[in-house]
GUPA-166068 format. One line per field, with one value per residue (C-alpha): residue in three letters; chain; x, y, z. Coordinates in nm, 4 decimals. Layout:
<nodes>
aa: (ala  ...)
ch: (A  ...)
X: (X  ...)
Y: (Y  ...)
Z: (Z  ...)
</nodes>
This chain:
<nodes>
aa: (met  asp  phe  thr  phe  val  ile  asn  leu  ile  leu  ile  val  val  val  val  ala  leu  val  ala  phe  ile  leu  phe  asn  ile  ala  arg  asn  lys  lys  gly  thr  glu  val  val  asn  glu  val  glu  arg  glu  arg  gln  lys  tyr  ser  ile  ser  gly  met  ile  asp  tyr  ile  lys  asn  glu  phe  asp  glu  ile  thr  arg  met  asn  leu  tyr  asp  leu  ala  leu  ser  glu  glu  glu  phe  glu  arg  arg  lys  asn  thr  lys  tyr  glu  leu  lys  lys  ala  leu  lys  gly  ala  gly  tyr  ala  ala  thr  asn  asp  lys  lys  tyr  val  lys  thr  leu  met  phe  asp  leu  leu  arg  asn  gln  tyr  lys  val  thr  glu  arg  asn  ile  asn  tyr  ala  ile  pro  phe  asp  asn  ala  glu  arg  leu  thr  glu  gln  asp  lys  phe  asp  ile  leu  leu  his  ile  tyr  lys  gln  thr  tyr  lys  arg  asn  ala  leu  thr  glu  ile  ile  thr  lys  tyr  ala  leu  asp  asn  pro  glu  phe  asp  ser  glu  gly  val  pro  ser  tyr  arg  ile  thr  arg  glu  gln  ile  asn  glu  ile  phe  glu  lys  glu  ser  pro  leu  ser  val  ile  asp  phe  glu  asp  lys  leu  glu  ile  val  val  gln  arg  val  tyr  gln  his  tyr  lys  gly  phe  ser  val  ile  asp  asp  ile  arg  asp  gln  asn  ile  asp  gly  val  ser  gly  gly  val  ser  gly  ile  pro  pro  ser  phe  leu  asp  gln  val  gly  asp  met  glu  asp  tyr  leu  asp  gln  thr  gly  lys  ile  asn  ile  pro  met  ser  tyr  asp  ser  val  trp  ile  phe  tyr  lys  gly  lys  ser  met  tyr  leu  gln  phe  leu  ser  phe  gly  ser  glu  ala  glu  leu  arg  arg  val  cys  gln  asn  ile  tyr  lys  tyr  asn  asn  pro  gly  gln  leu  ser  glu  ser  val  gly  phe  lys  ile  asn  glu  met  lys  asp  gly  ser  arg  ile  val  val  leu  arg  pro  asn  phe  ala  glu  ser  trp  ala  phe  phe  val  arg  lys  phe  ala  pro  pro  thr  leu  ile  asp  ala  his  gln  leu  leu  ile  his  lys  asn  lys  glu  asn  val  val  glu  leu  leu  lys  tyr  leu  ile  arg  gly  ala  arg  val  thr  ala  ile  thr  gly  glu  gln  gly  cys  gly  lys  thr  thr  leu  leu  met  ala  ile  met  lys  tyr  leu  tyr  pro  thr  ile  thr  met  arg  val  gln  glu  thr  ala  phe  glu  leu  his  leu  arg  lys  ile  tyr  pro  asn  ser  asn  ile  leu  ser  leu  arg  glu  thr  glu  thr  ile  thr  gly  gln  met  gly  leu  asp  val  gln  lys  lys  thr  asp  gly  gly  val  asn  ile  leu  gly  glu  val  ala  thr  asp  pro  val  ala  ala  trp  met  ile  gln  met  ala  gln  val  ala  ser  lys  phe  thr  leu  phe  thr  his  his  ala  lys  thr  phe  pro  asn  leu  ile  thr  ala  leu  arg  asn  ser  leu  leu  lys  ile  gly  met  phe  asn  asn  glu  glu  val  ala  glu  val  gln  val  val  asn  val  ile  asn  phe  asp  val  his  leu  lys  arg  gly  val  asp  gly  thr  arg  tyr  ile  glu  arg  ile  thr  glu  cys  ile  pro  lys  glu  lys  glu  phe  his  tyr  ser  asp  asp  tyr  glu  ser  lys  lys  thr  ile  glu  gly  lys  met  asp  val  leu  ile  ala  asn  ala  thr  glu  tyr  phe  arg  his  met  thr  gln  thr  ser  asn  tyr  glu  tyr  lys  asn  ile  val  glu  phe  lys  asp  gly  glu  tyr  ile  phe  ala  asn  pro  ile  ser  ala  glu  asn  val  gln  ala  met  arg  glu  asn  met  ser  glu  glu  asp  ile  arg  ala  phe  asp  lys  phe  leu  asp  val  ala  trp  gly)
ch: (A  A  A  A  A  A  A  A  A  A  A  A  A  A  A  A  A  A  A  A  A  A  A  A  A  A  A  A  A  A  A  A  A  A  A  A  A  A  A  A  A  A  A  A  A  A  A  A  A  A  A  A  A  A  A  A  A  A  A  A  A  A  A  A  A  A  A  A  A  A  A  A  A  A  A  A  A  A  A  A  A  A  A  A  A  A  A  A  A  A  A  A  A  A  A  A  A  A  A  A  A  A  A  A  A  A  A  A  A  A  A  A  A  A  A  A  A  A  A  A  A  A  A  A  A  A  A  A  A  A  A  A  A  A  A  A  A  A  A  A  A  A  A  A  A  A  A  A  A  A  A  A  A  A  A  A  A  A  A  A  A  A  A  A  A  A  A  A  A  A  A  A  A  A  A  A  A  A  A  A  A  A  A  A  A  A  A  A  A  A  A  A  A  A  A  A  A  A  A  A  A  A  A  A  A  A  A  A  A  A  A  A  A  A  A  A  A  A  A  A  A  A  A  A  A  A  A  A  A  A  A  A  A  A  A  A  A  A  A  A  A  A  A  A  A  A  A  A  A  A  A  A  A  A  A  A  A  A  A  A  A  A  A  A  A  A  A  A  A  A  A  A  A  A  A  A  A  A  A  A  A  A  A  A  A  A  A  A  A  A  A  A  A  A  A  A  A  A  A  A  A  A  A  A  A  A  A  A  A  A  A  A  A  A  A  A  A  A  A  A  A  A  A  A  A  A  A  A  A  A  A  A  A  A  A  A  A  A  A  A  A  A  A  A  A  A  A  A  A  A  A  A  A  A  A  A  A  A  A  A  A  A  A  A  A  A  A  A  A  A  A  A  A  A  A  A  A  A  A  A  A  A  A  A  A  A  A  A  A  A  A  A  A  A  A  A  A  A  A  A  A  A  A  A  A  A  A  A  A  A  A  A  A  A  A  A  A  A  A  A  A  A  A  A  A  A  A  A  A  A  A  A  A  A  A  A  A  A  A  A  A  A  A  A  A  A  A  A  A  A  A  A  A  A  A  A  A  A  A  A  A  A  A  A  A  A  A  A  A  A  A  A  A  A  A  A  A  A  A  A  A  A  A  A  A  A  A  A  A  A  A  A  A  A  A  A  A  A  A  A  A  A  A  A  A  A  A  A  A  A  A  A  A  A  A  A  A  A  A  A  A  A  A  A  A  A  A  A  A  A  A  A  A  A  A  A  A  A  A  A  A  A  A  A  A  A  A  A  A  A  A  A  A  A  A  A  A  A  A  A  A  A  A  A  A  A  A  A  A  A  A  A  A  A  A  A  A  A  A  A  A  A  A  A  A  A  A  A  A  A  A  A  A  A  A  A  A  A  A  A  A  A  A  A  A  A  A  A  A  A  A  A  A  A  A  A  A  A  A  A  A  A  A  A  A  A  A  A  A)
X: (26.6900  26.7720  26.5521  26.5099  26.3831  26.1175  25.9999  25.9748  25.7853  25.5368  25.4883  25.4309  25.1715  24.9941  24.9898  24.8624  24.5920  24.4961  24.4763  24.2723  24.0389  23.9917  23.9285  23.6812  23.4852  23.4866  23.3498  23.0888  22.9776  22.9619  22.7480  22.5293  22.4965  22.4038  22.1385  22.0053  22.0063  21.8276  21.5581  21.5198  21.4948  21.2264  21.0448  21.0458  20.9474  20.6377  20.5335  20.2210  20.4329  20.6465  20.3359  20.1909  20.5074  20.4955  20.1283  20.1882  20.4743  20.2843  19.9729  20.1812  20.3517  20.0209  19.8468  20.1437  20.2907  20.3238  20.1914  20.3079  20.6731  20.6299  20.5762  20.2833  20.0543  19.7150  19.5405  19.7882  19.7766  19.3970  19.4118  19.6644  19.4852  19.1603  19.3397  19.4983  19.1652  18.9722  19.2353  19.2480  18.8683  18.8488  19.1179  18.9239  18.5912  18.7408  18.8336  18.4644  18.3549  18.2179  18.1649  18.2350  18.5483  18.6796  18.6183  18.8018  19.1067  19.1257  19.0950  19.3849  19.5904  19.5154  19.6418  19.9563  20.0533  19.9965  20.1308  20.4009  20.5037  20.5040  20.3186  20.3064  20.1622  20.4938  20.5890  20.2346  20.2918  20.5341  20.2340  19.9969  20.1225  19.8563  20.0979  20.1095  19.7831  19.9682  20.1358  19.8092  19.6888  19.3242  19.2879  19.4266  19.1800  18.8881  18.9808  18.9930  18.6584  18.4905  18.6236  18.4807  18.1424  18.1266  18.1383  17.7974  17.6354  17.7822  17.7022  17.5383  17.8575  17.9321  17.5681  17.5836  17.9007  17.7552  17.4246  17.5727  17.8026  17.5752  17.8410  17.5751  17.4841  17.5754  17.8618  17.7963  18.0571  18.0775  17.8017  17.5713  17.6222  17.5919  17.8301  17.8705  18.2100  18.3780  18.7007  19.0215  18.9339  18.6020  18.7701  19.0271  18.7524  18.5493  18.8579  18.9407  18.5848  18.5634  18.9156  18.9031  19.2628  19.1602  18.9029  19.0773  19.2904  19.5630  19.3188  19.1308  19.4574  19.5587  19.2175  19.2592  19.6078  19.4811  19.2137  19.4781  19.6985  19.4036  19.2743  19.6106  19.6651  19.3307  19.0814  18.9793  19.2186  19.0680  18.7105  18.7199  18.5438  18.3318  18.1946  18.0594  17.8588  17.4886  17.5286  17.3948  17.7301  18.0952  18.3127  18.6737  18.8812  18.6021  18.7595  19.1039  19.3671  19.3990  19.7572  19.7059  19.6626  20.0210  20.1391  19.9570  20.0769  20.4301  20.5598  20.3073  20.4908  20.4686  20.0971  20.0436  20.2342  20.0163  19.6914  19.8059  19.7110  19.9266  19.7905  19.5459  19.4128  19.4953  19.2517  19.3770  19.2796  18.9171  18.6856  18.3120  18.0157  17.6499  17.4630  17.0849  17.0724  17.3711  17.7118  17.9634  18.3363  18.5575  18.8324  19.0427  19.0885  19.3189  19.4308  19.7831  19.8952  19.7638  19.8940  19.6728  19.3635  19.4403  19.4774  19.1334  18.9754  19.1353  19.0068  18.6734  18.4698  18.5882  18.3090  18.1799  18.4576  18.2959  18.5956  18.9099  18.9192  19.1615  19.2341  19.0097  18.7386  18.7505  18.4648  18.2930  17.9479  17.9054  17.7786  17.9597  17.8841  17.6532  17.4470  17.6040  17.6342  17.9887  18.0967  18.4704  18.6319  18.9909  19.2001  19.1842  18.8070  18.8003  19.0402  19.1464  19.0874  18.7483  18.4882  18.1322  17.9787  17.6007  17.4495  17.0817  16.8807  16.8871  16.5728  16.4591  16.4413  16.2567  15.9168  15.7279  15.6050  15.9677  16.0852  15.8189  15.8227  15.5920  15.2343  14.9577  15.2089  14.9695  14.7260  15.0108  15.1321  14.7748  14.7510  15.0771  14.9355  14.6291  14.8408  15.0271  14.7212  14.5372  14.8106  14.8896  15.1988  15.3908  15.7135  15.9179  16.1185  16.3662  16.7305  17.0102  17.0086  16.6473  16.5398  16.3750  16.5160  16.4472  16.0853  16.0400  16.1672  15.9300  15.6053  15.6499  15.5241  15.1734  15.1715  14.9344  15.1290  14.9749  15.1433  15.4955  15.7735  16.0322  16.3135  16.5432  16.8473  17.1820  17.3406  17.1639  17.0427  16.6891  16.7621  16.3905  16.4345  16.6337  16.3428  16.0582  16.2019  15.8588  15.7560  15.7980  16.0770  16.3461  16.5974  16.7958  17.0708  17.2800  17.6133  17.8857  17.7200  17.3497  17.1803  16.8875  16.6601  16.7542  16.6777  16.3388  16.2592  16.3407  16.1277  15.8232  15.8477  15.8813  15.5187  15.5825  15.2992  15.4671  15.7833  16.0209  16.2947  16.5567  16.6421  16.5373  16.8573  16.9237  16.7214  16.7099  16.5933  16.3114  16.2002  16.2068  15.9842  15.7234  15.7357  15.6989  15.4074  15.2249  15.2624  15.4919  15.3093  15.0105  15.1774  15.5205  15.7128  16.0322  16.2542  16.3681  16.5606  16.3003  16.2460  15.8883  15.6078  15.6300  16.0070  15.9311  15.6956  15.9303  16.2345  16.0563  15.9133  16.2546  16.4081  16.1569  16.2433  16.6205  16.6280  16.4036  16.0882  15.8905  15.9675  15.6738  15.6800  15.3051  15.2716  15.5620  15.4122  15.0725  15.2413  15.4041  15.0990  14.8831  15.1287  15.2118  14.9400  15.1092  15.4354  15.5594  15.8202  16.0669  16.2842  16.5785  16.5874  16.8985  16.9120  16.9009  16.5346  16.3634  15.9956  15.7414  15.7044  15.3996  15.2042  15.0860  14.8205  14.8510  14.5290  14.5567  14.3499  14.0885  14.1002  13.7668  13.7798  13.5039  13.5703  13.2822  13.2163  12.9289  13.1213  12.9467  12.6092  12.7328  12.6353  12.8667  13.2409  13.2147  13.0243  13.2739  13.5629  13.3999  13.3851  13.7431  13.8715  13.6816  13.8381  14.1839  14.1382  14.0401  14.3435  14.5910  14.4278  14.5110  14.8550  14.9457  14.7927  15.0529  14.9900  14.8348  14.7757  14.6723  14.8202  14.7216  14.8746  14.6629  14.9011  15.1291  15.3794  15.3166  15.4409  15.5684  15.2633  15.0998  14.7899  14.5439  14.4652  14.2815  14.0951  14.1921  14.0081  13.7059  13.8836  14.1770  13.9533  13.7552  14.0693  14.2151  13.8956  13.9060  14.2441  14.1631  14.0099  13.6565  13.7918  14.0371  13.7658  13.5590  13.8627  13.9647  13.6199  13.6299  13.9815  13.8695  13.5968  13.8358  14.1322  13.9401  13.6262)
Y: (15.3023  15.4398  15.7453  15.6341  15.2990  15.4647  15.6804  15.3809  15.1844  15.4673  15.4924  15.1180  15.1296  15.4254  15.2524  14.9265  15.1172  15.3088  14.9892  14.8224  15.1221  15.1196  14.7457  14.7816  15.0517  14.8503  14.5493  14.7618  14.9306  14.5982  14.4586  14.7688  14.7398  14.3745  14.4711  14.7425  14.5053  14.2420  14.4920  14.6049  14.2454  14.1766  14.4964  14.3942  14.0362  14.1377  14.4246  14.3875  14.3361  14.0736  13.8833  13.9018  13.7457  13.4721  13.3902  13.3812  13.1379  12.9164  12.9013  12.8320  12.5489  12.3998  12.4233  12.3137  12.0455  11.6986  11.4805  11.1592  11.2553  11.2841  10.9166  11.0011  10.7616  10.7121  10.9169  11.2065  11.1907  11.2281  11.5104  11.7100  11.6380  11.7748  12.0809  12.1431  12.1060  12.3231  12.5984  12.6103  12.6258  12.8904  13.1099  13.1107  13.1829  13.4538  13.6474  13.6447  13.7838  13.4511  13.5037  13.1486  13.1147  13.4446  13.3307  13.0015  13.1760  13.4294  13.1570  12.9648  13.2843  13.3556  13.0114  13.0312  13.3756  13.2936  12.9380  12.9211  13.2792  13.3455  13.6764  13.7920  14.0752  14.2597  14.2128  14.2629  14.6343  14.6332  14.5650  14.8181  15.0304  14.9319  15.0347  15.3974  15.5657  15.8705  15.6590  15.5058  15.6260  15.7156  15.3861  15.1978  15.3739  15.3049  14.9364  14.9066  15.0838  14.8752  14.5524  14.6383  14.7398  14.4248  14.2130  14.3523  14.4781  14.2397  14.3745  14.6851  14.7990  15.0808  15.1920  15.2093  15.4219  15.6595  15.6887  15.7252  16.0090  16.1652  16.1216  16.1365  16.4950  16.7282  16.9751  17.3137  17.5193  17.8993  17.9136  17.6805  17.3807  17.0520  16.7568  16.4300  16.3143  16.1482  16.3292  16.2350  16.4738  16.2964  15.9558  16.0914  16.2434  15.9209  15.7153  15.9455  15.9230  15.5451  15.4683  15.1227  15.0279  14.9769  14.7088  14.4967  14.1966  14.0177  13.8076  14.1210  14.2795  13.9713  13.9569  14.3210  14.2451  13.9330  14.1415  14.3943  14.1146  13.9447  14.2581  14.3233  13.9583  13.8222  14.0930  14.4265  14.6536  14.9232  14.8563  14.4836  14.5061  14.8041  14.6137  14.3429  14.5927  14.6627  14.9707  15.0525  15.0415  15.1404  15.2838  15.3800  15.5800  15.8298  16.1468  16.3000  16.3617  16.0756  15.9714  16.0768  16.4351  16.4426  16.3914  16.7092  16.9297  16.7897  16.8227  16.7871  17.0367  17.3014  17.2306  17.2695  17.5980  17.7223  17.6284  17.7521  17.4217  17.2214  16.8779  16.7402  16.3822  16.1385  15.8939  15.6156  15.8313  15.7977  15.5798  15.6557  15.4726  15.4924  15.5045  15.5445  15.7307  15.9547  15.9496  15.9853  16.0488  15.8566  16.1151  15.9246  15.6153  15.5599  15.2666  15.3996  15.3660  15.3402  14.9823  14.8817  15.0438  14.8650  14.5313  14.5726  14.6657  14.3679  14.1185  14.2433  14.1643  13.8085  13.5967  13.3453  13.4361  13.7314  13.7790  13.9860  14.3584  14.5107  14.8289  14.7064  14.6015  14.9000  14.8080  14.5070  14.4711  14.1655  14.0434  13.9259  13.6027  13.7774  13.9284  14.2750  14.4443  14.5351  14.7778  14.8170  15.0663  15.1206  15.3542  15.4406  15.4075  15.5878  15.8536  15.6334  15.2876  15.2872  15.0460  15.0623  14.8015  14.8340  14.6272  14.5469  14.5097  14.1636  13.9531  14.0117  14.3878  14.3643  14.4909  14.7877  14.8913  14.9248  15.1014  15.3735  15.5793  15.8773  15.9406  15.7483  15.4912  15.2059  15.3169  15.3601  15.0050  14.8830  15.0573  14.8976  14.5596  14.6119  14.7328  14.4024  14.1854  14.3844  14.2934  14.6527  14.7249  14.9445  15.1412  15.2193  15.5310  15.7602  15.8554  15.6184  15.5140  15.6110  15.2523  15.1374  14.7847  14.7394  14.8515  14.6208  14.3308  14.4212  14.4511  14.1133  13.9530  14.0666  13.8607  13.5652  13.2404  13.0859  13.3413  13.2603  13.5210  13.5559  13.8070  13.9553  14.1513  14.2805  14.1451  13.9507  14.2060  14.1209  13.7686  13.7141  13.3423  13.4239  13.6327  13.4144  13.0581  12.8964  13.0939  12.9892  13.2260  13.2112  13.4886  13.5282  13.7706  13.8666  13.6986  13.7542  13.5018  13.5337  13.8661  14.0033  13.9513  13.5847  13.5626  13.7238  13.4766  13.1913  13.3485  13.3351  12.9561  12.9264  12.9731  13.3197  13.4992  13.8283  13.9523  14.1710  14.3848  14.4798  14.8057  14.9639  15.1581  15.1075  15.1281  14.7507  14.6844  14.9374  14.7464  14.4189  14.5784  14.6807  14.3354  14.1615  14.3796  14.3220  13.9509  13.7660  13.7684  13.8704  14.1982  14.3560  14.5428  14.7393  15.0169  15.3279  15.6475  15.8903  16.2086  16.2840  16.0821  16.2581  16.1878  15.8186  15.8034  16.0071  15.7973  15.4703  15.6113  15.7347  15.3958  15.2248  15.4721  15.4365  15.0610  15.0777  14.9128  15.2163  15.5120  15.7283  15.9097  15.9039  15.5316  15.4559  15.6723  15.5046  15.1672  15.2919  15.4603  15.1578  14.9467  15.1640  15.1774  15.3294  15.4946  15.4797  15.7561  15.7516  16.0334  16.0726  16.3909  16.5959  16.4284  16.0820  16.0140  15.7965  15.8277  15.7850  16.1308  16.0364  15.7491  15.8428  15.6848  15.6884  15.7256  15.6769  15.9210  15.7652  15.9282  16.0081  16.0659  16.2758  16.2326  16.2846  16.0912  16.3189  16.4766  16.2467  16.3936  16.7433  16.8716  17.1699  17.2037  17.4424  17.1828  16.9067  17.1381  17.2232  16.8514  16.7968  17.0927  16.9729  16.6253  16.7758  16.9897  16.6822  16.4917  16.7665  16.8093  16.4495  16.4687  16.7707  16.6388  16.7104  16.4025  16.0609  16.0320  16.2072  16.1455  16.2266  16.1766  15.9477  15.9768  16.2694  16.3346  16.6713  16.8172  16.4871  16.2725  16.0857  16.2477  16.0566  16.3054  16.1946  15.8617  15.5715  15.5770  15.3506  15.1614  15.0657  14.9861  14.7451  14.5858  14.5420  14.3808  14.1280  13.9998  13.9763  13.7099  13.7627  13.8416  14.0979  14.2580  14.3286  14.4607  14.6712  14.8311  14.9172  15.0584  15.2867  15.4309  15.4878  15.6268  15.8668  15.9104)
Z: (16.6024  16.2644  16.1804  15.8183  15.9323  16.1494  15.8627  15.6344  15.8985  15.9420  15.5664  15.5405  15.8183  15.6521  15.3134  15.4632  15.6538  15.3404  15.1350  15.4085  15.4212  15.0425  15.0390  15.3246  15.1392  14.8184  15.0050  15.1831  14.8622  14.6845  14.9636  14.9522  14.5763  14.6126  14.8671  14.6357  14.3412  14.5477  14.6474  14.2875  14.1672  14.4254  14.3298  13.9640  14.0441  14.2369  14.0119  13.7962  13.4840  13.6626  13.7707  13.4189  13.2790  13.5416  13.4754  13.1006  13.1409  13.3870  13.1684  12.8590  13.0404  13.1571  12.8193  12.6050  12.8245  12.6675  12.9503  12.7850  12.8455  13.2231  13.3116  13.5390  13.7174  13.5571  13.8263  13.8014  13.4209  13.4199  13.6725  13.4716  13.1460  13.2880  13.4239  13.0849  12.9039  13.1503  13.1392  12.7591  12.7464  13.0180  12.8608  12.5357  12.7051  12.9249  12.6126  12.5164  12.8562  12.9826  13.3561  13.4740  13.2592  13.3892  13.7455  13.6826  13.5328  13.8160  14.0809  13.9275  13.9064  14.2744  14.3793  14.1654  14.2917  14.6567  14.6741  14.4065  14.3368  14.7131  14.7169  15.0792  15.2850  15.2422  14.8758  14.7435  14.8003  14.5050  14.2791  14.4367  14.7296  14.9831  15.2601  15.1470  15.0482  14.9137  14.6456  14.5211  14.1832  14.1193  13.9324  14.2337  14.4616  14.2286  14.2017  14.5802  14.6234  14.3526  14.5049  14.8465  14.7067  14.4906  14.8050  14.9036  14.5844  14.3226  13.9734  14.1197  14.2941  14.0481  14.0565  14.4360  14.4310  14.1729  14.3576  14.7053  14.6060  14.3385  14.0727  13.8012  13.8814  13.5943  13.6049  13.4475  13.2669  13.2637  13.0003  13.1916  12.9613  13.1554  13.1277  13.3158  13.4351  13.7303  13.8116  13.9881  14.2680  14.3288  14.3488  14.5951  14.8125  14.8154  14.9005  15.1894  15.3248  15.2907  15.4262  15.2640  15.3453  15.7069  15.6200  15.3573  15.4434  15.2481  15.0457  14.9392  14.8301  14.6336  14.4617  14.3558  14.2230  14.0433  13.8702  13.7621  13.6244  13.4541  13.2831  13.1200  13.0293  12.9080  13.0011  12.8560  13.0419  13.2670  13.1512  13.2360  13.5718  13.4660  13.1670  13.3989  13.6039  13.5487  13.3332  12.9874  12.8127  12.7980  12.5226  12.4661  12.2212  12.1584  12.2975  12.3313  12.0659  11.8127  11.7246  11.3636  11.4855  11.6096  11.2510  11.1576  11.4411  11.4564  11.8101  12.0948  12.3143  12.0430  12.0099  12.3850  12.3767  12.0908  12.2632  12.6023  12.7671  13.0044  12.9255  12.6700  12.6958  12.4186  12.2605  12.4884  12.7897  12.6841  12.8958  12.8903  13.0393  12.9455  13.2761  13.3023  12.9740  13.0518  12.8827  13.1645  13.1143  13.3593  13.3630  13.6159  13.3947  13.0996  12.8875  12.9313  12.5712  12.2181  12.2059  12.5011  12.3474  12.0197  12.2042  12.3594  12.0249  11.8521  12.1104  12.2393  11.9247  11.8472  11.9951  11.7370  11.4891  11.3052  11.0724  11.0861  11.1566  10.9064  10.7128  10.4327  10.6844  10.9159  11.1515  11.3007  11.4584  11.6756  12.0105  12.3218  12.5026  12.7504  12.4657  12.4713  12.1332  12.0368  11.7654  11.6959  11.4584  11.3537  11.1366  10.8518  10.8632  11.1992  11.3174  11.6077  11.7522  11.9257  12.0604  12.1895  12.4181  12.4494  12.7262  12.7627  13.0790  13.2399  13.1767  13.5357  13.4656  13.1339  13.2426  13.0991  13.4449  13.5605  13.2463  13.2620  13.5798  13.5279  13.6333  13.4523  13.3248  13.4045  13.1357  12.8856  12.9512  12.9127  12.5749  12.4610  12.5586  12.3414  12.0471  12.0628  12.1147  11.8509  11.5999  11.5039  11.2938  11.5364  11.5066  11.8175  11.7372  11.9105  11.9338  12.0271  12.3902  12.4603  12.5324  12.2093  12.2150  12.5851  12.5476  12.2492  12.4592  12.7404  12.5448  12.3747  12.6959  12.5986  12.2801  12.2824  12.3484  12.0361  11.8081  11.6898  11.6724  11.3970  11.4433  11.1782  11.3012  11.1828  11.5016  11.7752  12.0313  12.1384  12.2698  12.3221  12.3897  12.7031  12.8293  12.7025  12.6902  12.6547  12.3453  11.9820  11.8753  11.6090  11.5383  11.2164  11.1231  10.8247  10.7637  10.5085  10.2776  10.3700  10.3034  10.4959  10.1950  10.1877  10.5574  10.5014  10.2247  10.4628  10.7361  10.5090  10.5282  10.9061  11.0148  11.1576  11.3363  11.4202  11.2509  11.4455  11.2961  11.5512  11.3771  11.0478  10.9820  10.6084  10.2881  10.2232  10.5791  10.5336  10.2244  10.4214  10.6837  10.4249  10.2694  10.6047  10.7081  10.3790  10.3168  10.5568  10.8901  11.0991  11.1968  11.2387  11.5068  11.4432  11.5759  11.3882  11.4615  11.3189  11.5249  11.4145  11.2621  10.9212  10.9308  10.9790  10.6799  10.4611  10.5536  10.4767  10.1533  10.0380  10.1180  9.8890  9.6139  9.6592  9.6206  9.3151  9.4499  9.3281  9.1056  9.2114  9.5464  9.5937  9.5248  9.7616  10.0353  9.9976  10.0513  10.3712  10.5272  10.4522  10.6549  10.9598  11.2244  11.5288  11.6319  11.9915  12.0213  12.3109  12.4328  12.6653  12.8702  12.9456  13.2880  13.1264  13.2100  12.9495  12.8678  12.5889  12.4374  12.2291  12.0765  11.7295  11.5105  11.1326  10.9326  10.5542  10.3494  10.1279  9.7874  9.6269  9.2539  9.0956  8.7271  8.4890  8.1715  8.0748  7.7887  7.5353  7.6242  7.5655  7.2246  7.2000  7.2012  7.4933  7.6986  7.6229  7.7124  8.0452  8.1368  8.0193  8.2238  8.5301  8.4979  8.4432  8.7532  8.9569  8.8252  8.9115  9.2538  9.3349  9.1765  9.3894  9.7109  9.9781  10.1915  10.1703  10.5430  10.8585  11.2011  11.5557  11.8968  12.1077  12.4058  12.4913  12.7691  12.9345  13.2617  13.3938  13.3185  13.0331  12.8860  12.6675  12.3912  12.0759  12.0801  11.8539  11.5217  11.4784  11.1972  11.4177  11.7135  11.4971  11.3533  11.7035  11.8333  11.5477  11.6686  12.0400  12.2571  12.3895  12.7348  12.5993  12.3845  12.6935  12.8822  12.5802  12.5499  12.9186  12.8802  12.5952  12.8164  13.1075  12.9087  12.6837  12.8862)
</nodes>
């Protein structure tokens, strides 16, 4: 055999083998790439964002579908029409925090994801890694814990977690200053102790995923489930660095270098709850971006179409469908997007005996009852969050059923008809076209027995209160933020002067002190405990003038001048009188119990007796003997 031929044959074999090897690797890599791409597509499909896109498209198709083009049977047509109508209604109500609508939307989402989108025990881990606890974020762990506790404790699930693990205990810094926060480390410790992954099944996992999808689609992001819990309130955007600050400092990394800090939270990392009088920072939660915080702010206030939040209208005060008060603020009025949801106790918890917890509370509640039945004009004062509105709701149960209630508010907060559905109650509020004064004028023609002002926070409202107490009703109740009783009188007096009702301080003050009978002042301790710090009685001073007209009988100039000087002295004594009232504490809070200090004045006792039934008069007289000996 020719040697050259052999060499050529060997070269051909080597080349063919090399080409085959290259083609084999290309095919293998292509197959591997296809496998990788398939896994990545599946991962994206079953991620939270992928499910959100799917739900959006499905709901759009259901709500926008033209049923007349489908040639359906009459039965199927009616079924789809009802589904379309119910979904559109529920989607709208869910955005207003309507519980039943939210439940309907989530149930439909659950069915779509399980039956049509084919979420399984395996691919659900692409949304939340239930199969690997180490990959779970603190938010994932919290959502799982809250879901499990909700199965037993419903709306008290968060309260149970906080109580069980003492998360509302204060943390003290190096200087001994207390603060309340729930940290990432605490959530991780609780999750490790509870080991919830061992007790949840596929349906539990899917419900958790559905909630996560819902809160980013129609809900209120990370606060959606928290807002539904029995807490006092929740807020966002109220701490951390606002975006506008970055324009001032330039580069964030340079700022961190200058401050020597590794990481500083942004405004969208701010989630706070108001729990039993304590402001608690949920350090482990974040809205994730400024856009998400803005989305929540732009949607959370829209129940009953209160108008558009814009740069020219930088805040909105409104209510949610469950009666919660909502305040939303935006730049440039505020330094960042922010919202405050203030919830009020459910009607079943509105009871003065439950609200007050300290020793001798029974006698204090009894006194409040007689102030109401005695038709005394009473202010309920204290700082924000001390329980003024809740106490006002509670003591209205002591009003005689024959007396009608008329309520004037900036935004509906008291909701007295929900608590007392059998009472004659009508609430009014300001609108863009109806002022509070107009509302008060209407109230005068509605047969009102007791007028209630939700909050005296502005000068015009203070004037309404004085008007109502003088001419519009039997008596008046209102809340105010005054810290002391003299502060209350001074604030109301100054309000009357500012709006031009009076131009003399003394005359204005006389009007106020002749209206106010009692002040119930609440306080919130450092530990969040709420209590009545004092109940104060206002006693107007009766002015006695001792002018003499005896100057005509005086025969000498000296005698006439003596009378004139005496009258001038009397005049200037009254003009320089420092106060037109006296006040005394009839109840004080000392060393953890309520002490009955000074007795009620005879004038107020008599006035209260005149407004009570014969049975209550006898009980009231007995109470006076027991309380003050």
